[in-house]
C-alpha positions in Angstrom: 144.1 -122.6 68.0 146.2 -124.8 65.8 145.0 -128.2 64.6 147.4 -131.0 65.7 146.7 -133.1 62.7 147.3 -130.1 60.3 150.7 -129.7 62.1 151.5 -133.4 61.4 150.4 -133.0 57.8 152.5 -129.9 57.5 155.5 -131.5 59.1 155.7 -129.2 62.0 154.6 -131.9 64.5 156.5 -135.2 64.5 154.6 -138.4 63.8 155.3 -141.9 62.6 153.9 -141.7 59.1 152.5 -144.9 57.6 151.4 -143.5 54.2 150.8 -140.2 52.5 149.7 -139.0 49.1 148.2 -135.8 47.7 144.9 -136.2 49.6 145.5 -138.4 52.6 148.0 -138.9 55.4 148.1 -141.9 57.8 150.2 -142.1 61.0 150.3 -144.0 64.2 148.2 -142.8 67.2 150.5 -141.6 70.0 148.1 -143.2 72.6 147.1 -146.4 70.7 144.4 -148.8 71.8 146.9 -151.5 70.6 150.3 -151.1 69.0 149.9 -150.4 65.3 146.7 -148.2 65.8 146.6 -145.9 62.7 144.8 -142.6 62.2 143.9 -141.8 58.6 143.2 -138.1 57.9 142.4 -136.0 54.8 145.1 -133.4 54.1 142.3 -130.8 53.8 141.2 -129.6 57.2 137.6 -130.8 57.6 136.1 -131.5 61.0 133.5 -134.3 60.2 132.8 -136.9 57.6 129.9 -134.7 56.5 132.3 -131.9 55.7 134.5 -134.0 53.4 133.7 -133.2 49.7 132.2 -136.2 48.0 135.0 -136.3 45.4 137.4 -136.9 48.3 135.6 -140.0 49.6 137.2 -142.6 47.3 140.8 -141.6 48.1 140.1 -141.3 51.9 138.2 -144.6 52.2 140.5 -146.3 49.7 143.4 -145.6 52.1 141.3 -146.8 55.1 140.5 -150.0 53.2 144.1 -150.7 52.2 145.3 -150.1 55.8 142.6 -152.4 57.1 144.4 -155.2 55.1 148.0 -154.1 56.0 147.6 -153.5 59.7 146.7 -157.1 60.8 149.5 -158.6 58.7 152.0 -156.1 60.0 150.9 -156.5 63.6 150.3 -160.2 63.8 146.6 -159.5 64.4 143.5 -161.4 63.2 141.6 -158.3 62.0 140.9 -154.7 62.5 138.4 -152.4 64.2 137.7 -149.4 62.0 135.9 -146.4 63.6 135.3 -142.7 63.2 133.8 -140.2 65.6 132.0 -137.1 64.4 132.2 -134.3 67.0 131.2 -136.4 70.1 134.3 -138.2 71.4 136.4 -136.6 68.6 139.5 -135.6 70.5 141.0 -133.7 67.6 138.5 -131.6 65.5 139.9 -132.9 62.2 138.3 -135.8 60.4 140.1 -139.1 61.2 139.4 -142.8 60.9 140.9 -145.2 63.3 142.3 -148.5 62.0 143.1 -150.7 65.1 144.6 -154.1 65.0 142.4 -156.7 66.7 142.9 -160.2 68.0 140.2 -162.4 69.7 140.4 -162.0 73.5 142.4 -158.7 73.2 140.2 -157.1 75.9 138.5 -154.4 73.7 134.9 -154.4 74.6 132.3 -152.0 73.3 133.6 -148.5 73.4 135.8 -148.8 76.5 139.2 -148.2 75.0 142.1 -148.9 77.3 145.2 -147.2 76.0 148.7 -148.5 75.9 152.1 -147.0 75.1 155.0 -147.8 72.8 158.2 -148.6 74.7 160.1 -146.1 72.6 160.0 -143.9 69.5 162.0 -146.6 67.8 159.4 -149.2 68.6 156.6 -146.9 67.3 158.6 -146.2 64.1 159.1 -150.0 63.7 155.3 -150.5 63.7 154.9 -147.6 61.2 157.5 -149.1 58.9 155.9 -152.6 59.0 152.5 -151.1 58.1 153.9 -148.8 55.5 155.7 -151.6 53.7 152.4 -153.6 53.5 150.4 -150.6 52.5 152.6 -150.1 49.5 151.8 -153.6 48.2 
């Protein structure tokens, strides 16, 4: 079985890339909680946070931290929800952190995550471009 995220990292599966470097890739979730929902993954295929080598933690969480600042500004949100599942509720068995734009009263309660859709690939790519431009600063 092929890992979807490894396919995105390798460029064989299309995605709206927000940032990438030698160790980390971030792209928009195709079934976002809210528009601008980013997934941050290590390039190396590891399944859980416990599998990530300690030397990789600063690059991985550094990207998560920077995206937690860029996403609200890019999406007109007040903050972010940052989450990670390990095995249970992990829909793709490749470590990934969610960076989700949040606004008071947005309807997200607990772990009930209603999903939305982008109107088009162009709209999704527009969100990716906004986040990417702020991630670079």
